[in-house]
N, C-alpha and C positions, 0 to 999 in steps of 0.2 A: 349657286347650287350647293356649294360646300357649307355656306352659312345655314341654309335650310336643313341640310343633313345633320349639322351640329346641333341645331335647335331641337330637331326631332329626337336625336339620341339623348339629349338632356331630359326631354319630356318622358321618354321611355324609362330612363333610369330613375327619375323621381316617382313615376307611376309604379314601377316595380317595387320600390322601397316602401311606398304606401300600402300596396296590395299585400306584400309580404308581412308587414307590421300588423295589418288587420287580421290576416289569416292566422298568424302565430298567436295573436291575442285571443282569437276565437277558439283556437285549439286548447289554449290554457284554461279558458273559462268553461269549455264544454267537453265533457268526458266522451270518448269514442263510443258510439252506439254500435255494438257488435252485430246488430240485426238491421242496420240501415244501409240501403243501397241507393245510389243516385245514378240515374241514366240521363246522360246529356244528349239532347236532340240538337241537331245542327242543319243537316241537309234538308230536313222536313220539319214541320211543326207538330207532327204527330208520330206515334210509334209505327215503324215500318220495317219490313225486311229483317235484317239481323237483329236489330234491337227489340222488335216485337216478338220474335221467336225466343230470344233469350229471356225476355220479360216473363213470358208464359211458362218457360221451363223452370225458371227460378221459383215461380209460384208453386209449381209441381214438386220440385225437389226440396225446396226450403220454404214452406208456406209461412214460417215465422218471420221471414225477412220483410221489412217494410221498404217498399220501393217508391222513391221520389223521382219525378221528372223535372228537368230544367231545360229551358230553351236557350241554347248557347248563341251568342252574338259575335264573338271573336273580334270585338273592337275594344280598344282601351278606353272605356268609359265607366261610368258609375255602376252600370248593370253587372260588370264583372265582380264587383265587391259583393253584390248580392249572391252571385253564383258561388263564390268561394265560401260564403257563410253557410250555404245549404250543405256543401259537402265537407265543411271543416270538422264535423264530428262523425262522418260516414266511415263505414268499414270498406265499402266497395264503390268505385266510380267506374262506370262502363261507358265507353265512347266507341265510335266506329269511323272517326274522321279526325281532322285537325281540331284541336280544342285549346284555345289560347291560354286560359287561366292556369292550366296545369304546367305550362311551360314558364310561367312568370313567378312561380312560388317554389318553395322547398316543401313538398308534401310531408305530413307527419308519418312516422314509420309504420303505423297501423293501417294506413290507407292502401288498399290494393287498387292500382290503376290498370284497367283491363282494356286493351285496344283490340277490338274485333276487326278492324279495318274493313272497308266496304268493297274491296276488290280481290278477286281471285287471281292466282298466278303471279307472274312478275313480267310486266310488259313495258309500258312507258316509264321512264325514270321519274322519281318524285323525291321530295324531302332533301336530305343532305346529298343525295346522288346528283343533284342538279346544280350544285354550287359551281359557279363559274360559267354556267350556260346562260343563254338569253332569258330563259324561263325562270331560272333558279334564284334563290336568295343570295345576297352578298355575305361573305364570311364575317365581315364586320357586324352585320345585322344579327347573325347567329350567336355572336358573343353576348349580345344583349338579350336576345330572345332565342333560346336554344330549342327550336321547334322539335317536336316529337320526343322531348325528354320526359323522364320520370315514369315510363311504362313498366309495370311489373310483369304483365303477361301480354304477349302478342300472339294472335292465332292466324295461321296462314294455310294455304291449301296443299302445299307439298314441301317436303324437306329440302329439295334441291334449290328452293328459292330463299332459304334462310340467309345466305350471305347477302343477298340483295336487300332484304328487309333490315338486316343488321346495319348495312351501309346507309340506307335511307333514313333510318331512325337513330343512327349513330349510337347504337346500343349493343349490349352483350348478347350474342347469339344464343346463350343458354336460357334466355327469357323468351325465346321465340319458339312456338310449338306448332307443328304441322297436323293439327286436329281437324282441319276442315273449315268450311264457311257455313254458319248457321242457315242462311237462306237456301242452301242446296236442298234442305229438307222440303222446301216448297215444290221441288221437282222430283225428288227421289222417294218421298213418302206418299204412297199411293192414296191413302185416305185424305191427307191434306191436299194433295194434288187435285183430286176430284172435287173436293169441297170448294177450292178456289175457282176451278173452272165453272162450276154451277153458279157461284156468286157472280162471276164476270159476265156470264150469259144473261143473268137477271138484270144486272146493272147496265149493260150495253146491248140493247136489243138488235143493233145492226150486225152483231156477230152471228146472229141466226141466219143471215143470208148466205145460203150454201153456194151461191154462184159467185160470190165475191172472194178474192184471195187477198188476205191481209198480211202486209209486210211490215214488221216492227222496225223502226229506224231509231237508233239511240246514239247520237253523236256524243263524243267525250267533251270535257270542259276545254274551252279555248280562252286563254288569258288575252287581255286587251292591252293596247298601248305598247310601251317599251318591252314588256315581258311576253308579248304575243308570240306564240310558236311559229305561226304562218300567217300569210295574208288571205287565206281562203275564206269566202263568205258562205257558210253553210245554208243560211236562209235563202240566198240567191240560188244556190244549187237545188234546193227543194222546189223553189218556184219554177226553175227550168225543167226539172224532171217531171213535175206534175202535169206539164203540157204534153209530155211524150209517153205517158203511161196509157196502156190499154184500158178500156172502159171497165173491165172486171177486176182492176187492181186498185188497191187502196193502201196508202202509207199511214201507218199509225205511228206518229212521232212522239216519242218519249223524250222531252227536253231535259237536258242536264239541269239539276237544281239551281245552278248558278246562271242559267241562260236568262237574258233580260226579257221582260214582258214586252217591251217595244219591238223586239225582234220577232217574237211569236205573233204579234198582231199582223205582221206583213203576210203571213201565210194562213191565217185563220179562216179566210174565205175561199181557200182552195177546195173545190168540191170533193176531190179524191185524197185529201189529207185530213186526218183526224188528229188533233193535238190531245195527247193523253195527260191532261193535267193532274188527274187523280189515279189512284191504284199504282202499286209499285211495278217496277220493270219486270220482276220475276213473275208477277201475276200475269202481265201481258204476254210474256213468253209462252205461257201455257195455252193461249188461245189464238195464236197467229200461225201462219203457214211458213214464214221465213224471217230472217233477221239481217239487218245491215247496220254496221257501225263503221267508225273509222279506226280509232285506237282504244276503244273502251274494252276493259277486261270482262265486261258482261258477256262477251262472246264465248268465253270459257264456260260459263254457266249454261248458256244456250246450247253448247255442244252436247250436253247431256241428253237433250231432246232428240238429237239426231235428225234434224231438219236442215234445209238448205240455209246457208249463211254466207255473208260476204263482208269484206273490208273495202270501203270506198276511200281511197287514199291518193288523190291526185297530187297531194303536197308531200308525199312520203320523204323525198330527199331533203326538203327544206325542214321538215319536222325532225328528222334525224340530226341535222346540224344544229337546230335551235334548242332541242330538248334531249333527244336520244332515247334509246331503248336498252333494257337489260338483255332481252333476247329478240331476235328478228322475227318478223311475222311468220316466215316459212318454218321456223323452228317450233313455235308454240301454237300455231294455228293451221288448220287444214282448210279454212274458209277460202272462198274465191277472192282473189285480189283484183279490184277494179281501179283503173287509173284515170278514167275520164267519163264525161257525161254519157257518151254514146254506149260505152261498156255497161254503165250503170242501168241505163234505160233498157238495154237488151236483156240484161240479167233479170230485171224486174218483170219484164214482159214475158219471159220464158218460164216463169214460175207457175206451177200447177198445184191442185189440191193433193194432199196426202203424199207428197214427195218424201223420200227418205235420203239420208246423207250419212255416209260412214265416217264418224268422228271418233272411232275407238282409239286411234293412236293419240289424238289430241287430248282425249279425256285422261288416258294413262299418263301423259306427259305433265298435265297441269294439276292432277289431284291424287293424293295418297288415299283419301277417304271420300266417299261421295254419299254415304248414308249415315243417319243418326248423328250428324255433326253437332247439333244444338245440345243434345243430351251429353255428349262427350265433353264438350267445352265447359258447360256449366258444372258438371261433376268435377272437372279438373280445377277450376279456380275456386270452387267452394271447399275443396279438400286440401289444397296446397297453401302453404304459408310463406312462399318465397317473396 
């Protein structure tokens, strides 16, 4: 194992050297285009949620800016060389997740790297906060690949979480701004909100069935192998719960982008489970009656809709020990906590149409701003030169 690690580290070192050399050469040969912006897609192969809203807002505020899209792979292969060439003369690079090439190079001073991050609040630990945990990276690896390095602007949902993001990204807290989450506009902007609902009803005819209660389920990412947080099998859980649901209940499963296709195939034939392969999670939130997750921060955004919501966390203690949280569930969420299959089945079967849920405390805790986030964020990074 030590020999394998040594060989791997040698490969990473040589790869970084080559990537940096190509990047620096490209920067010397190509003058920075002040009107060039690159948006890196990773979680999906199309513009969605935060990135889509920012893309449209940039077109509105700065129509002279030319926007280029790249599909990130986050693997140390030849494709990364193409990615760095694309943004080597860019003024702006916008990401909303882990983006490997920016951690392996030293960006030129004129490049603004903007991390929108895809999660609200500060819930489960990630990045540098997980060093030493079963889930997290080794400190020796971070010396070679300083993940989450080189961000100029990071946008979060509330000032109280700044210290957690500064720790997770190992960065100066003065570059972290509590201006909101762009995709909140999909919920709080009435015109956009209604447009999305209309689109969803046209696209998914089964939503028109007034007798059916649709419950969105969005499990968070679960690592596999030695870095796995817990041993729970969420696919098996869904197969079990599908047999215990009332006839007028339907689960709309929004799989995590990293969930394997083979896992999904096991539940595709369940009559009362619909796998939401397309449309973003925030779009689905607008047309369902309730929401279930385990540890996904999506529940904070759902709280704005004031509908019933729950955490299904039968492995909570194990998860705490293997990964950990910045804040406990009871502190940042008012959703019902469910610990076993029976509680989950009873909660699902008790759902009704047009239920309301008081999430006002939860909203105040997790958000400093809930409206016009996209406009605020785009105006900020276009006007600042930090």
